[in-house]
C-alpha positions in Angstrom: -2.1 141.2 -78.7 -2.1 138.0 -80.7 -0.5 139.8 -83.6 2.2 141.1 -81.3 3.2 137.6 -80.1 3.2 136.3 -83.7 5.4 139.2 -84.8 7.7 138.8 -81.8 8.2 135.1 -82.4 8.8 135.6 -86.1 11.2 138.5 -85.4 13.3 136.5 -82.9 13.3 133.4 -85.2 14.4 135.5 -88.2 17.0 137.3 -86.1 18.4 134.0 -84.8 18.5 132.7 -88.3 20.4 135.7 -89.7 22.8 135.7 -86.7 23.7 132.1 -87.0 23.9 132.2 -90.8 26.1 135.3 -90.5 28.5 133.5 -88.2 28.7 130.4 -90.3 29.1 132.3 -93.5 32.0 134.4 -92.1 33.8 131.7 -90.3 33.4 128.7 -92.6 32.4 129.7 -96.1 34.2 133.0 -96.6 37.4 132.2 -94.8 40.1 134.3 -96.5 38.0 135.4 -99.4 38.4 139.0 -100.6 41.3 140.0 -98.4 45.0 140.2 -99.4 47.6 140.3 -96.7 50.1 143.2 -96.8 53.6 141.9 -97.4 55.3 144.8 -95.5 52.8 145.4 -92.7 55.6 146.0 -90.1 56.7 149.1 -92.1 53.2 150.4 -92.9 51.7 150.2 -89.4 54.2 152.6 -87.8 53.7 155.0 -90.7 50.0 154.9 -90.1 50.5 155.6 -86.4 52.4 158.8 -87.1 50.5 159.9 -90.2 46.8 159.6 -89.2 45.3 161.8 -86.5 43.0 159.2 -85.0 40.3 156.6 -85.6 38.5 157.1 -88.8 37.6 156.0 -92.3 40.3 157.4 -94.7 40.3 157.6 -98.4 43.4 158.2 -100.5 43.8 160.0 -102.9 41.4 162.5 -101.4 40.1 165.9 -102.1 38.3 168.2 -99.6 34.8 168.1 -100.8 33.4 169.9 -97.7 34.9 173.1 -99.2 34.5 174.3 -102.7 37.4 173.1 -104.7 38.2 175.1 -107.8 38.1 173.6 -111.3 41.9 173.5 -111.3 42.0 171.6 -108.0 39.4 169.1 -109.2 41.3 168.5 -112.5 44.6 168.1 -110.7 43.0 165.6 -108.3 41.3 163.7 -111.1 44.6 163.4 -113.0 46.4 162.2 -109.8 43.5 159.8 -109.0 43.8 158.2 -112.5 47.6 157.9 -112.2 48.4 157.0 -108.6 47.2 154.2 -106.3 43.9 154.7 -104.5 42.3 153.0 -101.5 40.4 153.2 -98.3 41.6 152.5 -94.8 39.5 151.8 -91.7 41.9 152.8 -89.0 41.8 152.3 -85.2 44.8 153.7 -83.2 44.2 151.2 -80.5 43.7 147.4 -81.0 40.6 145.5 -80.1 39.4 141.9 -79.9 38.4 140.5 -83.3 35.2 139.1 -81.6 33.8 140.5 -78.4 30.5 140.3 -76.5 29.8 143.9 -77.4 30.3 143.3 -81.2 28.2 140.1 -81.0 25.4 142.0 -79.1 25.4 144.8 -81.6 25.2 142.3 -84.5 22.3 140.4 -82.8 20.4 143.6 -82.1 20.8 144.8 -85.6 19.5 141.4 -86.8 16.5 141.8 -84.5 15.8 145.2 -85.9 16.1 144.1 -89.5 13.9 141.0 -88.9 11.3 143.1 -87.0 11.0 145.6 -89.9 10.7 142.8 -92.5 8.2 140.9 -90.4 6.1 144.1 -89.9 6.2 144.9 -93.7 5.3 141.4 -94.6 2.3 141.4 -92.2 0.9 144.4 -94.2 1.1 142.4 -97.4 -2.1 140.7 -98.4 -0.6 137.5 -99.9 -0.3 133.8 -99.4 2.5 132.5 -97.2 4.8 131.6 -100.1 4.4 135.0 -101.7 5.4 136.6 -98.4 8.4 134.3 -98.3 9.2 135.5 -101.9 8.8 139.2 -100.8 11.2 138.6 -97.9 13.8 137.1 -100.3 13.5 140.0 -102.6 13.7 142.7 -100.0 17.3 143.4 -100.7 19.3 140.8 -102.6 22.6 142.3 -101.4 21.7 141.2 -97.8 22.3 137.6 -99.0 25.5 138.4 -100.9 28.7 137.3 -99.3 30.4 140.5 -100.3 27.7 142.9 -99.1 28.5 144.9 -95.9 25.9 144.9 -93.2 25.4 146.6 -89.9 27.2 143.8 -88.3 30.2 144.2 -90.6 30.3 147.8 -89.6 30.4 146.8 -85.9 33.8 145.3 -86.7 35.0 148.8 -87.5 33.3 150.4 -84.5 30.7 152.2 -86.5 30.0 155.2 -84.2 33.6 156.4 -84.2 34.0 156.4 -88.0 30.5 157.8 -88.5 31.5 160.8 -86.3 34.5 161.3 -88.7 32.2 161.2 -91.7 29.9 163.9 -90.2 32.7 166.3 -89.4 
């Protein structure tokens, strides 16, 4: 029972740390980095409304990889892919609040889950305190990178709806 309380306290402290750092880094440090505003948004949005069937993660130029494209189809797609613009759109037909209690809750719960897993794995390591700190820092360097997506980032895009699209 003593192990459980230590694990729980370390998990909650780690989750709170990740949650606060995630908020600070997104609101203060990374403000405007990596995103370019579309100059003709008022023309593009109506086109998206009429062209896309619903919420989802869309790639363009795309090829139907669920089927079995012929060699000619693949070659034509590759030539077009090399010559034309390409991109990805995370699309929601209906608007939503940029920050909501639901999104913050999902972010915090994902931080609790991640911290719990790391704390459990570190408890299995037979090492000194500072070596376990080093192991935690090395667990996945992309978690600490400002450009790396996380579960919380995906909540901004309503993960369940676009995961359903990816499965179909």
